[in-house]
C-alpha positions as CSV (number, residue, x, y, z in Angstrom):
1,X,36.4,-102.1,-140.5
2,X,38.0,-101.5,-143.8
3,X,36.9,-103.2,-147.1
4,X,39.5,-103.2,-149.8
5,X,38.8,-104.1,-153.4
6,X,41.4,-104.4,-156.1
7,X,41.2,-105.3,-159.8
8,X,44.0,-106.0,-162.3
9,X,44.2,-107.2,-165.9
10,X,46.7,-110.0,-166.4
11,X,48.5,-110.9,-169.6
12,X,46.7,-113.9,-171.2
13,X,49.9,-116.1,-171.4
14,X,50.6,-115.5,-167.7
15,X,47.4,-116.9,-166.3
16,X,48.9,-119.9,-164.5
17,X,51.7,-117.9,-162.9
18,X,49.2,-115.1,-161.8
19,X,46.8,-117.6,-160.3
20,X,49.5,-119.4,-158.4
21,X,51.0,-116.2,-157.0
22,X,47.5,-114.9,-155.9
23,X,46.7,-118.2,-154.2
24,X,50.0,-118.1,-152.2
25,X,49.4,-114.5,-151.1
26,X,45.8,-115.1,-150.2
27,X,46.6,-118.1,-147.9
28,X,49.4,-116.1,-146.1
29,X,47.3,-113.0,-145.9
30,X,44.4,-114.7,-144.1
31,X,46.8,-115.4,-141.3
32,X,47.8,-111.7,-140.9
33,X,46.6,-110.0,-137.7
34,X,43.4,-108.1,-138.4
35,X,42.5,-109.8,-141.6
36,X,38.9,-111.1,-141.6
37,X,38.4,-111.8,-145.3
38,X,40.9,-112.2,-148.2
39,X,40.0,-113.7,-151.5
40,X,40.7,-113.4,-155.2
41,X,38.4,-114.1,-158.2
42,X,38.5,-114.1,-161.9
43,X,35.9,-112.4,-164.1
44,X,33.5,-115.0,-165.7
45,X,33.5,-112.8,-168.9
46,X,37.2,-112.1,-168.9
47,X,39.5,-114.8,-167.3
48,X,42.4,-112.4,-167.5
49,X,40.7,-110.0,-165.2
50,X,41.2,-110.6,-161.4
51,X,39.6,-109.0,-158.4
52,X,40.1,-109.2,-154.7
53,X,38.1,-108.4,-151.7
54,X,39.7,-108.0,-148.3
55,X,38.4,-106.9,-144.9
56,X,40.6,-105.6,-142.2
57,X,39.9,-104.6,-138.6
58,X,42.1,-101.4,-138.8
59,X,44.2,-99.2,-141.1
60,X,47.2,-100.1,-139.0
61,X,46.8,-103.8,-139.6
62,X,46.2,-103.2,-143.3
63,X,49.4,-101.1,-143.4
64,X,51.3,-103.8,-141.7
65,X,50.0,-106.4,-144.2
66,X,51.2,-104.2,-147.0
67,X,54.8,-104.5,-145.6
68,X,54.8,-108.3,-145.3
69,X,57.1,-110.6,-147.4
70,X,54.1,-112.3,-149.0
71,X,52.8,-109.0,-150.4
72,X,56.3,-108.0,-151.6
73,X,56.6,-111.4,-153.3
74,X,53.3,-111.0,-155.0
75,X,54.0,-107.6,-156.3
76,X,57.4,-108.7,-157.6
77,X,55.9,-111.7,-159.3
78,X,53.1,-109.8,-160.9
79,X,55.2,-106.9,-162.1
80,X,55.8,-108.5,-165.6
81,X,52.6,-110.6,-165.7
82,X,50.0,-107.8,-165.6
83,X,48.8,-105.4,-168.3
84,X,48.6,-102.3,-166.1
85,X,48.6,-101.1,-162.5
86,X,46.0,-102.6,-160.1
87,X,43.1,-100.4,-159.2
88,X,42.6,-100.4,-155.4
89,X,39.8,-98.9,-153.5
90,X,39.5,-98.8,-149.7
91,X,36.1,-98.3,-147.9
92,X,35.9,-97.4,-144.3
93,X,32.7,-99.2,-143.1
94,X,31.0,-98.1,-140.0
95,X,28.7,-101.1,-139.6
96,X,28.0,-104.4,-141.3
97,X,24.5,-105.9,-141.5
């Protein structure tokens, strides 16, 4: 199983557009084959900071997800709404307790 985390800082005046785009992508992504968890959150101390946690059954399914129209749409929408590149980390997890 893979666990993917991502963080990104949004521009303050873009909060509504970012939130809407993240919600659309999350709903579509949960239907992707191999996706077991997919959610976004905002930081309670900085509402312009967003984080996601995703879990995937395999690297191949994660790779396929990254090629979907909903991910492309999210990246295009966020391009001018964020203050910098997202920081993405992928963990290969051998077991879950």
